[in-house]
Backbone as numpy.savetxt, mean C-alpha at the origin, in Angstrom:
# Nx Ny Nz CAx CAy CAz Cx Cy Cz
-7.83 21.34 0.02 -8.34 20.04 0.44 -7.23 19.23 1.07
-7.55 18.62 2.21 -6.61 17.73 2.89 -7.07 16.29 2.66
-6.26 15.54 1.93 -6.59 14.16 1.59 -5.63 13.24 2.32
-6.17 12.20 2.94 -5.36 11.17 3.57 -5.63 9.85 2.88
-4.58 9.10 2.60 -4.72 7.82 1.90 -4.01 6.73 2.68
-4.59 5.54 2.69 -3.96 4.34 3.21 -3.51 3.53 2.01
-2.22 3.20 1.92 -1.74 2.63 0.67 -0.73 1.51 0.88
-0.80 0.55 -0.04 0.23 -0.46 -0.18 1.25 0.00 -1.20
1.68 -0.92 -2.07 2.76 -0.62 -2.99 2.33 -0.14 -4.36
2.44 -1.00 -5.36 2.36 -0.58 -6.76 1.03 0.08 -7.09
-0.09 -0.61 -6.82 -1.39 -0.03 -7.17 -1.67 1.27 -6.44
-1.36 1.29 -5.15 -1.57 2.51 -4.38 -0.71 3.65 -4.88
0.56 3.37 -5.18 1.48 4.41 -5.64 1.03 4.98 -6.97
0.63 4.13 -7.90 0.21 4.61 -9.22 -1.07 5.43 -9.13
-2.01 4.98 -8.31 -3.25 5.74 -8.15 -2.96 7.11 -7.54
-2.13 7.15 -6.51 -1.86 8.42 -5.83 -1.04 9.36 -6.69
-0.18 8.83 -7.54 0.51 9.70 -8.50 -0.51 10.34 -9.45
-1.50 9.56 -9.85 -2.57 10.13 -10.67 -3.37 11.17 -9.92
-3.61 10.92 -8.63 -4.33 11.89 -7.82 -3.58 13.22 -7.75
-2.26 13.15 -7.56 -1.45 14.37 -7.52 -1.49 15.08 -8.87
-1.46 14.31 -9.94 -1.54 14.89 -11.29 -2.86 15.63 -11.46
-3.93 15.05 -10.94 -5.24 15.69 -11.03 -5.31 16.94 -10.16
-4.81 16.86 -8.94 -4.87 18.00 -8.03 -4.05 19.18 -8.52
-3.02 18.91 -9.31 -2.15 19.99 -9.79 -2.94 21.01 -10.61
-4.05 20.58 -11.21 -4.86 21.49 -12.01 -6.03 22.09 -11.26
-6.12 21.79 -9.97 -7.25 22.29 -9.18 -7.01 23.71 -8.73
-8.06 24.52 -8.66 -7.91 25.88 -8.09 -7.88 25.83 -6.57
-7.71 26.98 -5.98 -7.80 27.13 -4.53 -6.79 26.26 -3.78
-5.63 26.07 -4.38 -4.59 25.29 -3.72 -3.83 26.15 -2.72
-2.76 25.62 -2.10 -2.29 24.26 -2.33 -3.11 23.23 -1.56
-3.15 22.02 -2.12 -3.82 20.90 -1.48 -2.76 19.99 -0.88
-3.15 19.19 0.11 -2.18 18.32 0.76 -2.62 16.87 0.68
-1.63 16.00 0.59 -1.87 14.56 0.57 -0.97 13.91 1.61
-1.56 13.24 2.57 -0.80 12.46 3.55 -1.04 10.99 3.25
0.04 10.26 3.04 -0.04 8.85 2.69 0.44 8.02 3.87
-0.41 7.13 4.35 -0.04 6.20 5.42 0.33 4.89 4.76
1.62 4.57 4.77 2.13 3.42 4.03 2.18 2.16 4.86
1.87 1.05 4.23 1.94 -0.26 4.87 3.39 -0.66 5.13
3.66 -1.11 6.34 4.99 -1.65 6.66 4.90 -3.11 7.09
3.75 -3.74 6.87 3.57 -5.12 7.30 4.36 -6.12 6.50
4.78 -5.76 5.27 5.59 -6.71 4.50 7.07 -6.34 4.50
7.48 -5.54 5.49 8.91 -5.23 5.66 9.67 -6.51 5.99
10.95 -6.51 5.65 11.77 -7.70 5.83 13.23 -7.29 5.99
13.99 -8.09 6.71 15.43 -7.87 6.82 16.14 -8.83 5.88
16.88 -8.28 4.93 17.62 -9.06 3.94 19.07 -8.61 3.92
20.00 -9.56 3.92 21.44 -9.24 3.90 21.82 -8.28 5.02
21.10 -8.38 6.14 21.38 -7.52 7.28 20.80 -6.13 7.16
20.00 -5.88 6.14 19.45 -4.55 5.88 17.93 -4.56 6.01
17.38 -3.47 6.53 15.93 -3.37 6.68 15.33 -2.85 5.38
14.45 -3.64 4.80 13.82 -3.32 3.52 12.34 -3.06 3.76
11.85 -1.94 3.26 10.44 -1.55 3.39 9.85 -1.43 1.99
9.41 -2.52 1.38 9.02 -2.51 -0.04 7.94 -1.49 -0.39
6.88 -1.40 0.41 5.79 -0.48 0.05 6.20 0.98 0.21
6.90 1.30 1.30 7.36 2.68 1.46 8.29 3.08 0.33
9.18 2.16 -0.07 10.13 2.49 -1.13 9.43 2.66 -2.47
8.43 1.81 -2.75 7.68 1.96 -4.00 6.96 3.30 -4.05
6.40 3.72 -2.93 5.74 5.03 -2.88 6.75 6.15 -3.09
7.90 6.07 -2.42 8.93 7.10 -2.57 9.43 7.19 -4.01
9.78 6.06 -4.58 10.32 6.05 -5.94 9.29 6.54 -6.96
8.03 6.17 -6.74 6.98 6.60 -7.68 6.75 8.10 -7.59
6.61 8.63 -6.39 6.40 10.07 -6.22 7.62 10.86 -6.69
8.82 10.30 -6.49 10.04 11.02 -6.82 10.53 10.84 -8.24
9.82 10.05 -9.05 10.21 9.88 -10.45 11.34 8.91 -10.67
11.61 8.02 -9.70 12.71 7.07 -9.86 12.27 5.63 -10.01
10.98 5.39 -10.20 10.45 4.03 -10.22 10.72 3.35 -11.57
10.87 2.05 -11.54 10.93 1.24 -12.76 9.50 1.11 -13.26
9.16 1.82 -14.30 7.76 1.96 -14.71 7.11 0.64 -15.10
7.78 -0.19 -15.87 7.12 -1.37 -16.40 6.80 -2.39 -15.32
7.67 -2.52 -14.31 7.37 -3.49 -13.26 6.67 -2.86 -12.06
6.77 -1.54 -11.91 6.05 -0.87 -10.85 6.75 -0.85 -9.51
7.88 -1.49 -9.39 8.66 -1.50 -8.16 10.14 -1.48 -8.53
10.98 -1.12 -7.54 12.41 -1.04 -7.84 12.76 0.24 -8.58
14.06 0.44 -8.78 14.55 1.66 -9.39 14.69 1.53 -10.91
14.50 2.65 -11.58 14.74 2.71 -13.02 16.25 2.64 -13.27
16.63 2.13 -14.45 18.04 2.05 -14.86 18.88 1.34 -13.82
18.35 0.23 -13.33 18.99 -0.49 -12.24 20.07 -1.46 -12.75
21.06 -1.71 -11.91 22.06 -2.75 -12.15 22.08 -3.66 -10.93
22.71 -4.83 -11.06 22.62 -5.84 -10.00 23.99 -6.45 -9.69
25.01 -5.61 -9.67 26.36 -6.10 -9.38 26.47 -6.64 -7.97
25.92 -5.93 -6.98 26.04 -6.37 -5.58 25.33 -7.70 -5.38
24.12 -7.81 -5.91 23.38 -9.08 -5.77 24.16 -10.22 -6.43
24.78 -9.93 -7.56 25.58 -10.95 -8.22 26.77 -11.39 -7.38
27.43 -10.45 -6.72 28.55 -10.79 -5.86 28.09 -11.62 -4.66
26.93 -11.26 -4.10 26.40 -12.04 -2.99 26.10 -13.47 -3.42
25.57 -13.62 -4.63 25.30 -14.96 -5.15 26.60 -15.75 -5.30
27.66 -15.08 -5.77 28.96 -15.74 -5.95 29.51 -16.24 -4.61
29.20 -15.52 -3.54 29.63 -15.94 -2.21 28.69 -16.97 -1.59
27.59 -17.26 -2.28 26.62 -18.20 -1.75 25.71 -17.60 -0.69
25.58 -16.28 -0.71 24.75 -15.59 0.27 23.33 -15.43 -0.28
22.37 -15.83 0.48 20.98 -15.71 0.06 20.18 -14.83 0.99
18.90 -14.64 0.66 18.19 -15.35 -0.41 18.36 -14.67 -1.76
18.36 -15.47 -2.81 18.46 -14.91 -4.15 17.10 -14.74 -4.82
16.04 -15.19 -4.15 14.71 -15.04 -4.75 14.18 -13.62 -4.63
14.81 -12.80 -3.80 14.40 -11.40 -3.67 15.52 -10.54 -4.25
15.28 -9.99 -5.43 16.33 -9.23 -6.12 16.39 -7.78 -5.69
17.55 -7.35 -5.21 17.77 -5.95 -4.86 18.81 -5.37 -5.81
18.46 -4.25 -6.44 19.39 -3.59 -7.34 20.40 -2.74 -6.58
21.43 -2.32 -7.29 22.49 -1.54 -6.65 21.99 -0.21 -6.12
21.16 0.50 -6.89 20.59 1.76 -6.42 19.68 1.52 -5.22
18.91 0.45 -5.30 18.01 0.10 -4.22 18.79 -0.20 -2.94
19.92 -0.86 -3.07 20.76 -1.14 -1.90 21.10 0.15 -1.16
21.33 1.22 -1.90 21.66 2.49 -1.26 20.59 2.95 -0.30
19.32 2.79 -0.70 18.20 3.15 0.18 18.20 2.31 1.45
18.40 1.01 1.28 18.32 0.11 2.43 19.52 0.28 3.37
20.68 0.58 2.81 21.86 0.84 3.65 21.64 2.10 4.48
21.14 3.16 3.83 20.88 4.41 4.55 19.85 4.19 5.65
18.76 3.51 5.31 17.71 3.27 6.31 18.26 2.48 7.49
18.98 1.41 7.20 19.49 0.54 8.26 20.49 1.27 9.14
21.32 2.11 8.54 22.30 2.86 9.32 21.59 3.83 10.26
20.61 4.55 9.76 19.89 5.53 10.59 19.09 4.84 11.69
18.45 3.71 11.35 17.73 2.97 12.38 18.70 2.49 13.46
19.87 2.05 13.03 20.88 1.59 13.98 21.40 2.70 14.87
21.29 3.93 14.41 21.72 5.08 15.21 20.63 5.55 16.17
19.49 4.88 16.14 18.42 5.20 17.09 17.28 6.02 16.53
17.31 6.34 15.23 16.19 7.08 14.65 14.98 6.17 14.51
13.79 6.75 14.59 12.57 5.98 14.35 12.35 5.82 12.85
11.48 4.88 12.49 11.18 4.69 11.07 10.54 5.94 10.49
9.73 6.66 11.26 9.14 7.92 10.78 10.23 8.93 10.44
11.22 9.06 11.32 12.32 10.00 11.08 13.14 9.58 9.87
13.39 8.28 9.75 14.15 7.78 8.60 13.38 8.02 7.31
12.09 7.73 7.33 11.27 7.91 6.12 11.24 9.37 5.70
11.21 10.28 6.68 11.23 11.71 6.37 12.56 12.08 5.69
13.66 11.53 6.16 14.96 11.79 5.53 15.01 11.24 4.09
14.54 10.02 3.94 14.53 9.42 2.60 13.62 10.21 1.66
12.49 10.67 2.19 11.56 11.46 1.37 12.21 12.75 0.90
13.06 13.35 1.73 13.75 14.56 1.32 14.65 14.33 0.13
15.28 13.17 0.06 16.12 12.84 -1.10 15.29 12.77 -2.38
14.00 12.39 -2.25 13.12 12.26 -3.41 12.24 13.49 -3.63
12.58 14.59 -2.98 11.90 15.84 -3.26 10.60 16.05 -2.53
10.24 15.16 -1.61 9.02 15.36 -0.85 9.34 16.22 0.38
8.42 17.08 0.80 7.00 17.11 0.46 6.62 18.02 -0.71
7.30 17.96 -1.81 6.87 18.71 -2.99 5.44 18.31 -3.34
4.63 19.29 -3.71 3.24 19.02 -4.03 2.40 18.73 -2.81
2.94 19.05 -1.63 2.17 18.85 -0.41 2.04 17.41 0.02
2.98 16.55 -0.39 2.89 15.12 -0.07 3.70 14.81 1.19
3.07 14.13 2.14 3.74 13.65 3.34 3.56 12.13 3.40
4.66 11.41 3.53 4.61 9.95 3.63 4.91 9.54 5.06
3.98 8.78 5.64 4.13 8.28 7.01 4.08 6.76 7.02
4.98 6.11 7.75 4.78 4.67 7.97 3.61 4.48 8.91
2.92 3.36 8.79 1.74 3.14 9.65 2.14 3.05 11.11
3.35 2.55 11.40 3.85 2.43 12.76 5.36 2.48 12.73
5.95 2.91 13.83 7.40 2.86 13.98 7.86 1.53 14.56
6.93 0.73 15.01 7.24 -0.58 15.58 7.54 -1.56 14.45
8.64 -2.30 14.51 8.91 -3.30 13.47 7.84 -4.39 13.48
7.17 -4.58 12.37 6.18 -5.65 12.22 6.48 -6.41 10.93
6.13 -7.67 10.91 6.35 -8.50 9.73 5.20 -9.48 9.57
4.67 -9.57 8.36 3.59 -10.50 8.07 4.16 -11.86 7.69
3.64 -12.90 8.32 4.02 -14.27 7.99 2.78 -15.02 7.53
3.02 -16.01 6.69 1.94 -16.80 6.12 2.09 -18.23 6.61
1.03 -18.76 7.20 1.03 -20.16 7.62 0.55 -20.99 6.44
1.43 -21.88 5.96 1.13 -22.70 4.79 1.21 -24.17 5.18
0.64 -25.01 4.33 0.73 -26.46 4.50 1.08 -27.04 3.15
2.35 -27.47 3.02 2.81 -28.01 1.74 2.86 -29.53 1.73
2.08 -30.15 2.62 2.03 -31.60 2.67 2.81 -32.20 3.82
3.73 -31.44 4.37 4.53 -31.91 5.50 4.10 -31.26 6.81
2.90 -30.74 6.84 2.42 -30.06 8.03 2.50 -28.56 7.89
1.91 -27.86 8.83 1.88 -26.40 8.78 3.23 -25.81 9.17
3.59 -24.75 8.49 4.79 -23.98 8.83 4.55 -22.53 8.43
5.26 -21.63 9.08 5.11 -20.20 8.80 6.32 -19.71 8.00
6.06 -18.98 6.94 7.13 -18.36 6.16 6.83 -16.87 6.02
7.88 -16.09 5.79 7.67 -14.65 5.64 6.77 -14.38 4.44
5.95 -13.37 4.57 5.04 -13.02 3.47 5.79 -12.84 2.16
6.95 -12.20 2.18 7.68 -11.96 0.94 8.11 -13.26 0.28
8.47 -14.25 1.08 8.85 -15.54 0.50 7.65 -16.20 -0.16
6.50 -16.12 0.51 5.28 -16.70 -0.07 4.87 -15.97 -1.34
5.01 -14.63 -1.33 4.55 -13.78 -2.43 5.50 -13.82 -3.62
6.80 -13.69 -3.34 7.79 -13.55 -4.41 8.33 -14.90 -4.86
8.84 -15.69 -3.92 9.44 -16.96 -4.31 8.39 -17.97 -4.77
7.30 -18.10 -4.00 6.29 -19.11 -4.30 5.13 -18.57 -5.12
5.13 -17.26 -5.40 4.07 -16.65 -6.19 2.68 -16.98 -5.64
2.59 -17.07 -4.31 1.34 -17.35 -3.60 0.70 -18.67 -4.02
1.53 -19.58 -4.58 1.00 -20.87 -5.03 0.80 -21.84 -3.87
1.53 -21.66 -2.77 1.30 -22.50 -1.59 0.02 -22.03 -0.92
-0.96 -22.91 -0.75 -2.21 -22.48 -0.13 -1.98 -21.90 1.27
-2.47 -20.70 1.48 -2.31 -20.02 2.77 -3.42 -20.43 3.72
-3.03 -20.82 4.92 -4.02 -21.16 5.94 -4.47 -19.92 6.72
-3.51 -19.04 6.99 -3.82 -17.80 7.71 -2.60 -16.89 7.67
-2.81 -15.64 8.05 -1.75 -14.65 8.11 -1.52 -14.26 9.57
-0.26 -14.12 9.94 0.11 -13.74 11.30 1.07 -12.56 11.20
0.78 -11.49 11.92 1.63 -10.29 11.88 2.43 -10.21 13.17
3.71 -10.56 13.07 4.58 -10.53 14.24 4.87 -9.08 14.63
4.77 -8.79 15.91 5.05 -7.46 16.43 3.85 -6.56 16.50
2.73 -6.97 15.93 1.55 -6.10 15.90 0.99 -5.86 17.30
1.18 -6.82 18.20 0.66 -6.67 19.56 1.36 -5.55 20.32
2.53 -5.12 19.85 3.26 -4.03 20.50 3.18 -2.73 19.71
2.52 -2.76 18.56 2.54 -1.61 17.65 1.61 -0.50 18.12
2.03 0.73 17.87 1.17 1.90 18.01 1.27 2.70 16.72
0.25 3.45 16.42 0.28 4.26 15.20 1.44 5.25 15.25
2.10 5.43 14.12 3.22 6.37 14.04 2.72 7.79 14.26
3.59 8.69 14.70 3.18 10.08 14.92 2.54 10.68 13.66
1.39 11.30 13.84 0.70 11.96 12.74 -0.32 11.11 12.03
-0.28 9.78 12.22 -1.18 8.90 11.47 -2.63 9.13 11.85
-2.94 9.06 13.12 -4.34 9.19 13.55 -4.87 10.60 13.30
-4.03 11.61 13.52 -4.47 12.99 13.26 -4.75 13.20 11.77
-3.94 12.58 10.91 -4.15 12.73 9.47 -5.51 12.19 9.05
-5.96 11.13 9.71 -7.28 10.56 9.41 -8.39 11.44 10.00
-8.20 11.85 11.25 -9.24 12.61 11.94 -9.48 13.98 11.35
-8.44 14.63 10.82 -8.56 16.01 10.34 -8.68 16.11 8.83
-8.78 14.99 8.14 -8.85 15.01 6.67 -10.19 15.56 6.18
-10.17 16.09 4.97 -11.41 16.43 4.27 -11.94 15.24 3.48
-11.02 14.35 3.13 -11.36 13.14 2.37 -10.34 12.07 2.70
-10.81 10.85 2.95 -9.92 9.70 3.14 -10.12 8.75 1.97
-9.01 8.31 1.39 -9.06 7.45 0.21 -8.34 6.14 0.49
-8.94 5.05 0.05 -8.29 3.74 0.06 -8.00 3.38 -1.39
-6.77 3.59 -1.87 -6.43 3.26 -3.25 -6.54 1.76 -3.50
-6.42 1.34 -4.76 -6.52 -0.09 -5.08 -5.28 -0.86 -4.62
-5.24 -1.18 -3.34 -4.15 -1.95 -2.74 -4.71 -3.26 -2.22
-3.82 -4.21 -1.94 -4.25 -5.52 -1.45 -5.06 -5.34 -0.17
-6.32 -5.80 -0.15 -7.18 -5.54 1.00 -6.82 -6.33 2.24
-6.03 -7.39 2.09 -5.70 -8.25 3.22 -4.34 -7.91 3.80
-3.31 -7.87 2.97 -1.94 -7.73 3.46 -1.37 -6.33 3.24
-2.15 -5.40 2.75 -1.73 -4.00 2.68 -2.69 -3.15 3.51
-3.88 -2.87 2.97 -4.86 -2.08 3.72 -5.24 -2.78 5.01
-5.43 -4.10 4.95 -5.85 -4.83 6.13 -4.86 -4.76 7.27
-3.58 -4.75 6.95 -2.56 -4.66 8.01 -2.55 -3.27 8.61
-2.69 -2.23 7.79 -2.76 -0.87 8.32 -3.95 -0.74 9.27
-5.08 -1.32 8.88 -6.29 -1.24 9.71 -6.11 -1.97 11.03
-5.15 -2.89 11.09 -4.92 -3.66 12.31 -4.09 -2.89 13.34
-3.47 -1.80 12.94 -2.70 -0.99 13.89 -3.69 -0.34 14.86
-3.48 -0.51 16.15 -4.44 0.03 17.12 -4.73 1.52 16.90
-6.00 1.84 16.86 -6.44 3.23 16.71 -6.81 3.62 15.30
-6.28 2.93 14.31 -6.53 3.35 12.93 -7.98 3.13 12.54
-8.49 1.96 12.83 -9.88 1.67 12.46 -10.85 2.58 13.22
-10.57 2.82 14.50 -11.41 3.73 15.27 -11.38 5.14 14.69
-10.21 5.58 14.24 -10.10 6.91 13.65 -10.92 7.01 12.38
-10.94 5.94 11.58 -11.73 5.94 10.35 -13.22 5.95 10.66
-13.61 5.24 11.71 -15.03 5.26 12.09 -15.44 6.65 12.58
-14.53 7.35 13.23 -14.87 8.62 13.85 -14.64 9.85 13.01
-13.88 9.73 11.90 -13.58 10.92 11.12 -14.85 11.50 10.48
-14.88 12.83 10.37 -15.99 13.49 9.70 -15.84 13.44 8.18
-14.66 13.07 7.72 -14.41 13.01 6.27 -15.06 11.78 5.66
-15.60 11.89 4.46 -16.06 10.68 3.76 -14.87 9.78 3.45
-15.09 8.48 3.52 -14.06 7.50 3.20 -14.47 6.81 1.89
-13.62 6.98 0.87 -13.90 6.43 -0.46 -12.83 5.42 -0.80
-13.25 4.23 -1.17 -12.32 3.18 -1.55 -12.40 2.88 -3.04
-11.30 2.29 -3.54 -11.23 1.89 -4.94 -11.00 0.38 -4.97
-11.86 -0.34 -5.64 -11.76 -1.79 -5.69 -10.45 -2.22 -6.35
-9.77 -3.22 -5.78 -8.55 -3.74 -6.41 -8.83 -4.80 -7.46
-10.12 -5.04 -7.73 -10.51 -6.09 -8.67 -11.10 -5.49 -9.94
-10.85 -6.15 -11.04 -11.46 -5.79 -12.33 -12.00 -7.08 -12.94
-13.31 -7.10 -13.16 -13.91 -8.33 -13.66 -13.81 -9.47 -12.67
-13.82 -9.14 -11.38 -13.76 -10.16 -10.35 -12.41 -10.80 -10.15
-11.34 -10.15 -10.63 -9.99 -10.69 -10.46 -9.01 -9.54 -10.25
-7.91 -9.78 -9.53 -6.92 -8.71 -9.36 -6.22 -8.40 -10.68
-5.92 -7.12 -10.87 -5.20 -6.72 -12.08 -3.78 -7.27 -12.06
-3.17 -7.25 -10.89 -1.83 -7.80 -10.71 -1.71 -8.30 -9.28
-0.72 -9.11 -9.02 -0.55 -9.62 -7.68 -1.47 -10.78 -7.37
-1.59 -11.10 -6.10 -2.29 -12.31 -5.68 -3.35 -12.01 -4.63
-4.06 -10.91 -4.81 -5.09 -10.56 -3.84 -6.15 -11.64 -3.73
-6.40 -12.37 -4.83 -7.40 -13.43 -4.80 -7.00 -14.54 -3.83
-5.70 -14.90 -3.83 -5.23 -15.92 -2.91 -5.33 -15.45 -1.46
-5.08 -14.16 -1.23 -5.18 -13.61 0.12 -6.62 -13.60 0.61
-7.54 -13.19 -0.25 -8.96 -13.15 0.13 -9.48 -14.56 0.41
-9.11 -15.51 -0.44 -9.56 -16.89 -0.25 -9.06 -17.45 1.07
-7.83 -17.06 1.46 -7.24 -17.58 2.69 -8.03 -17.15 3.93
-8.70 -15.99 3.85 -9.47 -15.53 5.02 -10.97 -15.72 4.81
-11.33 -16.46 3.75 -12.72 -16.81 3.54 -13.61 -15.71 3.02
-13.01 -14.74 2.30 -13.78 -13.63 1.75 -13.94 -13.83 0.24
-15.14 -13.68 -0.30 -15.33 -13.84 -1.74 -14.46 -12.88 -2.55
-13.95 -13.35 -3.66 -13.11 -12.52 -4.53 -14.02 -11.70 -5.43
-14.69 -10.74 -4.82 -15.64 -9.86 -5.50 -15.49 -8.47 -4.91
-15.86 -7.42 -5.67 -15.80 -6.07 -5.09 -16.69 -5.93 -3.87
-17.81 -6.65 -3.84 -18.68 -6.61 -2.67 -18.01 -7.27 -1.47
-17.29 -8.37 -1.73 -16.57 -9.03 -0.66 -15.50 -8.15 -0.06
-14.75 -7.45 -0.92 -13.71 -6.55 -0.43 -14.33 -5.39 0.34
-15.39 -4.80 -0.20 -16.05 -3.68 0.49 -16.53 -4.10 1.87
-16.91 -5.37 2.01 -17.36 -5.85 3.30 -16.29 -5.80 4.37
-15.02 -5.86 3.97 -13.93 -5.76 4.93 -13.84 -4.36 5.54
-14.43 -3.38 4.86 -14.37 -1.99 5.30 -15.75 -1.47 5.71
-16.70 -2.38 5.91 -18.11 -1.98 6.04 -18.37 -1.03 7.19
-17.55 -1.06 8.24 -17.83 -0.24 9.41 -17.44 1.22 9.24
-16.75 1.56 8.15 -16.36 2.97 7.96 -16.45 3.45 6.51
-16.66 2.55 5.56 -16.63 2.92 4.13 -17.91 3.64 3.73
-17.75 4.79 3.05 -18.90 5.57 2.58 -19.13 5.45 1.08
-18.07 5.37 0.31 -18.19 5.31 -1.14 -17.23 4.30 -1.71
-17.60 3.70 -2.86 -16.83 2.59 -3.41 -16.80 2.70 -4.94
-15.60 2.80 -5.49 -15.43 2.80 -6.94 -15.17 1.38 -7.41
-15.93 0.94 -8.38 -15.73 -0.40 -8.95 -15.57 -0.27 -10.45
-15.04 -1.31 -11.07 -14.91 -1.31 -12.52 -16.28 -1.52 -13.17
-16.42 -1.03 -14.39 -17.66 -1.20 -15.13 -18.08 -2.67 -15.20
-17.08 -3.55 -15.32 -17.38 -4.98 -15.44 -17.98 -5.55 -14.16
-17.82 -4.85 -13.04 -18.30 -5.35 -11.76 -19.53 -4.59 -11.25
-20.07 -3.73 -12.08 -21.18 -2.88 -11.63 -22.37 -3.70 -11.15
-22.73 -4.75 -11.91 -23.90 -5.54 -11.55 -23.71 -6.25 -10.23
-22.46 -6.57 -9.90 -22.19 -7.30 -8.66 -22.44 -6.46 -7.43
-22.54 -5.13 -7.60 -22.75 -4.24 -6.46 -24.19 -3.76 -6.36
-25.08 -4.36 -7.13 -26.48 -3.96 -7.08 -27.03 -4.18 -5.67
-27.69 -3.18 -5.15 -28.27 -3.27 -3.82 -27.32 -2.96 -2.68
-26.15 -2.45 -3.02 -25.17 -2.11 -1.97 -25.71 -1.00 -1.08
-25.29 -1.01 0.18 -25.75 -0.04 1.15 -24.86 1.21 1.20
-23.88 1.29 0.33 -23.01 2.45 0.25 -23.10 3.05 -1.15
-22.57 4.26 -1.31 -22.57 4.91 -2.62 -21.56 4.22 -3.52
-22.01 3.74 -4.67 -21.15 3.02 -5.60 -21.12 3.75 -6.93
-19.93 3.86 -7.50 -19.77 4.45 -8.83 -18.92 3.51 -9.66
-19.39 3.18 -10.87 -18.69 2.25 -11.75 -17.97 3.04 -12.85
-16.66 2.82 -12.95 -15.82 3.50 -13.94 -14.76 2.52 -14.42
-14.04 2.83 -15.50 -12.90 1.98 -15.87 -11.80 2.11 -14.82
-11.28 0.97 -14.34 -10.30 0.99 -13.26 -8.90 0.58 -13.69
-8.65 0.43 -14.97 -7.31 0.07 -15.41 -6.43 1.32 -15.49
-5.32 1.32 -14.75 -4.41 2.47 -14.76 -3.34 2.27 -15.83
-3.73 2.50 -17.07 -2.83 2.27 -18.20 -1.72 3.31 -18.27
-1.96 4.50 -17.73 -0.95 5.55 -17.69 -1.35 6.56 -16.62
-0.55 7.62 -16.49 -0.82 8.60 -15.45 -2.17 9.28 -15.65
-2.52 9.56 -16.90 -3.80 10.24 -17.17 -4.98 9.36 -16.79
-4.87 8.05 -17.05 -5.95 7.14 -16.67 -6.09 7.07 -15.15
-4.94 7.06 -14.46 -4.98 7.07 -12.99 -5.57 8.37 -12.48
-5.25 9.49 -13.15 -5.80 10.78 -12.75 -7.31 10.81 -12.93
-7.81 10.18 -13.97 -9.26 10.11 -14.16 -9.92 9.32 -13.04
-9.31 8.20 -12.67 -9.83 7.43 -11.54 -9.85 8.27 -10.27
-8.74 8.97 -10.02 -8.64 9.79 -8.82 -9.69 10.90 -8.81
-9.93 11.50 -9.98 -10.93 12.57 -10.04 -12.32 12.04 -9.70
-12.62 10.81 -10.12 -13.91 10.20 -9.79 -14.01 9.94 -8.28
-12.89 9.51 -7.67 -12.89 9.28 -6.23 -13.14 10.59 -5.48
-12.49 11.66 -5.92 -12.67 12.95 -5.27 -14.10 13.46 -5.45
-14.62 13.34 -6.66 -15.99 13.80 -6.91 -17.00 13.02 -6.08
-16.78 11.71 -5.96 -17.67 10.90 -5.13 -17.58 11.35 -3.68
-16.36 11.61 -3.22 -16.18 12.09 -1.86 -16.85 13.41 -1.62
-16.71 14.35 -2.57 -17.34 15.66 -2.42 -18.85 15.56 -2.41
-19.39 14.66 -3.22 -20.84 14.49 -3.23 -21.33 13.93 -1.90
-20.53 13.08 -1.28 -20.91 12.53 0.02 -20.80 13.59 1.11
-19.81 14.46 1.00 -19.69 15.56 1.96 -20.89 16.49 1.87
-21.32 16.75 0.64 -22.46 17.64 0.46 -23.74 17.05 1.04
């Protein structure tokens, strides 16, 4: 089975790790997983190019993730960040660990030498043992893009980087709209559109529907590929009981006028979505839906729970193929 997934950071990475755990016990292998990672919240910090979602996916697949927080490296230290603070160098609201700095230094050096982000990501993936288990990680585009949030804090509208709004302000500043700089020049990275068109199953893990999945869908050609693929497209709701499990997806949905409900999120994908997994607590909210809906527990308490979710997504996809 060839599975393609569109993914953001923590939720997407944990779900896909569970999917790989589930596929490991499947017969008739090997199976392949191509992950198209969001690069819309990339940022340049301390002169280094940081790709938070790609790094979270790499660290999670490679066994180097900080499990309790879901991002960053395990057994991390912060000597470099401390030295930068002593020099008065900011921003200090975005914490980078010493091991994490190594990733960003390598990426920035290779980009500076003329490599594309796809080529750099492939090199970084090799350090983490990919494509072990048939996993290929692709950035959504090689074009540098950055999501900015237009906010109004009482002194008029201004735009700040998405990471500043998300991390420093915890999405507490009301967002008026999102603007993705560089998207007008972006093209899908090599392999992205083919991975969607030739898949046996396309999965949308529980990632932020506005600033993760939504940004990937904004890359020219991606949405058309999803509409045209012969593979069933199965999504997993990022909401449990009508609220995000973590993060600020509710603030993002409200900013674009979409109800914070699984039905509201599914509506963002209505032109290509075939199947939708929702939490048991949200089953009634999907009554009368025009797509195949399956209600299951959606809390990823551990790898086995994530694997159970992934198995339900695959089974729903197979039933739709049949």
